[in-house]
C-alpha positions in Angstrom: 11.3 -13.0 -10.1 7.6 -13.2 -10.3 6.1 -15.7 -8.0 3.5 -17.9 -9.3 0.4 -15.9 -7.9 -3.3 -14.8 -7.9 -4.4 -11.3 -7.2 -7.8 -11.1 -5.9 -9.7 -9.0 -3.9 -9.4 -9.9 0.2 -11.8 -11.5 2.6 -11.8 -11.5 6.2 -10.6 -15.0 5.7 -7.9 -13.5 4.5 -7.0 -11.8 7.6 -5.1 -14.2 9.7 -2.3 -14.1 6.4 -2.1 -11.0 6.3 -1.6 -9.7 9.8 1.3 -11.4 10.9 3.4 -9.3 8.1 1.0 -6.0 8.7 2.0 -5.9 12.4 5.9 -6.8 11.2 5.8 -4.2 8.6 4.0 -0.8 11.0 6.1 -2.4 14.1 9.1 -1.5 12.4 8.1 1.9 12.1 10.4 2.8 8.8 7.5 2.8 6.2 4.2 3.4 7.6 2.9 6.5 9.1 0.5 4.0 11.6 1.0 3.6 15.1 4.1 1.2 15.5 1.9 -1.0 18.2 -1.6 -0.7 16.6 -3.4 -4.1 17.6 -5.2 -6.2 15.6 -8.3 -5.0 15.8 -7.8 -1.4 15.0 -4.9 -2.9 12.3 -7.9 -5.1 10.2 -10.5 -2.1 10.6 -8.0 -0.2 9.0 -6.5 -2.2 6.5 -9.9 -4.3 5.3 -11.6 -1.2 4.2 -15.4 -0.8 3.4 -16.8 0.1 0.2 -16.1 1.9 -2.1 -12.9 0.6 -1.0 -11.6 -2.8 -1.5 -8.7 -4.7 0.2 -7.1 -7.0 -2.2 -4.6 -10.0 -1.6 -1.9 -11.5 -3.9 -1.9 -15.6 -2.7 0.9 -18.2 -3.7 -0.3 -21.0 -5.5 -1.3 -22.9 -2.2 -2.9 -20.1 -1.0 -0.1 -18.2 1.4 -0.4 -14.4 1.6 2.3 -12.9 -0.3 1.4 -9.4 0.3 -2.1 -7.4 -0.1 -3.4 -3.3 -1.0 -6.0 -1.3 -0.2 -7.9 0.9 -2.5 -10.0 4.0 -1.5 -11.1 7.2 -2.6 -8.3 9.9 -1.5 -11.2 12.5 -0.4 -14.9 12.2 0.1 -17.0 14.1 -1.7 -16.0 16.4 -4.5 -12.5 15.0 -3.8 -14.0 11.4 -4.2 -12.6 10.5 -8.4 -9.2 10.5 -6.8 -7.6 7.0 -5.4 -5.4 6.3 -2.9 -3.8 2.9 -2.3 -1.6 0.9 0.8 0.6 -1.9 -0.2 2.4 -4.4 1.7 4.4 -7.5 0.8 5.3 -10.0 3.2 9.1 -9.4 4.0 10.3 -12.7 3.7 8.2 -12.2 -0.1 10.2 -9.2 -0.8 11.8 -8.7 -4.0 9.8 -11.9 -6.2 7.8 -8.4 -8.3 4.4 -9.0 -5.6 4.5 -5.1 -4.8 5.1 -4.3 -8.7 1.9 -6.7 -9.8 0.0 -5.3 -6.7 0.7 -1.9 -8.0 -0.3 -2.8 -11.8 -3.2 -4.6 -10.4 -4.8 -1.2 -8.2 -3.6 1.1 -11.2 -6.2 -1.1 -13.1 -8.6 -1.7 -10.6 -8.5 1.8 -9.8 -9.3 3.3 -13.9 -12.3 0.3 -13.7 -13.6 2.1 -10.5 -13.5 5.4 -12.7 -10.9 7.2 -10.8 -9.4 10.1 -12.2 -5.7 9.7 -11.0 -4.1 8.1 -8.1 -2.3 10.4 -4.9 0.1 8.7 -2.1 -0.3 11.1 0.7 2.8 9.8 2.4 5.2 7.8 1.0 8.6 7.6 3.2 11.4 9.4 1.6 14.1 6.9 3.2 12.1 4.1 1.9 13.8 4.3 -1.8 12.8 1.0 -3.2 9.2 2.0 -3.0 10.1 5.4 -4.5 11.5 3.7 -6.7 9.0 1.1 -8.1 5.6 4.0 -8.1 8.3 6.1 -10.6 8.7 3.4 -12.4 4.4 3.2 -12.8 4.2 6.1 -13.9 4.2 8.0 -10.5 5.7 11.8 -10.1 6.7 13.3 -6.7 4.2 16.6 -6.8 4.9 17.2 -3.0 7.2 17.0 -0.5 6.8 17.4 3.7 10.3 18.1 5.0 11.0 15.9 8.0 7.1 14.7 8.3 8.3 11.0 9.2 10.1 10.4 11.9 12.3 7.5 11.3 13.6 5.0 13.4 17.3 4.6 12.4 17.7 7.9 10.1 15.7 10.7 12.4 13.6 12.6 10.7 13.2 12.2 6.8 10.7 14.2 4.0 7.8 12.9 3.4 6.7 12.6 -0.7 3.3 12.7 -2.1 3.1 11.4 -5.3 0.6 11.6 -8.2 -0.9 9.8 -11.7 -3.4 10.5 -13.7 -5.2 7.6 -15.0 
């Protein structure tokens, strides 16, 4: 069920709503390649990206941050026409269509910004829900890094490189 929400560009005032679930997601160590003990200042610098990147939030009708995404060039210089994005949905808000809504919004934003493609560099293969979501939104697996991720319960699992031409 899709939550009643607005997706908009994030501001620094949104950070206190993002940090609790970002910290929870990263600390579990099962979906992100970030250090599990990342401190708040470093996480804020990594998530609230500078232009030309942009960070967005999905907020409930009362202003509660339900999820967030960041859009950046995947590379610099001659590779800056390919976008990269990262997504997080508050675990307590999972299953409500927020990830799908953020994904569609960011793909549209990337197209409007003139990107020609989007590439995800490190999708944890064991993150079956994310892989299924990205496939349903038109991404394909174009590469696999065998044992590229140390999963806390499944051991070494593959990382996927996923791609979509825009």
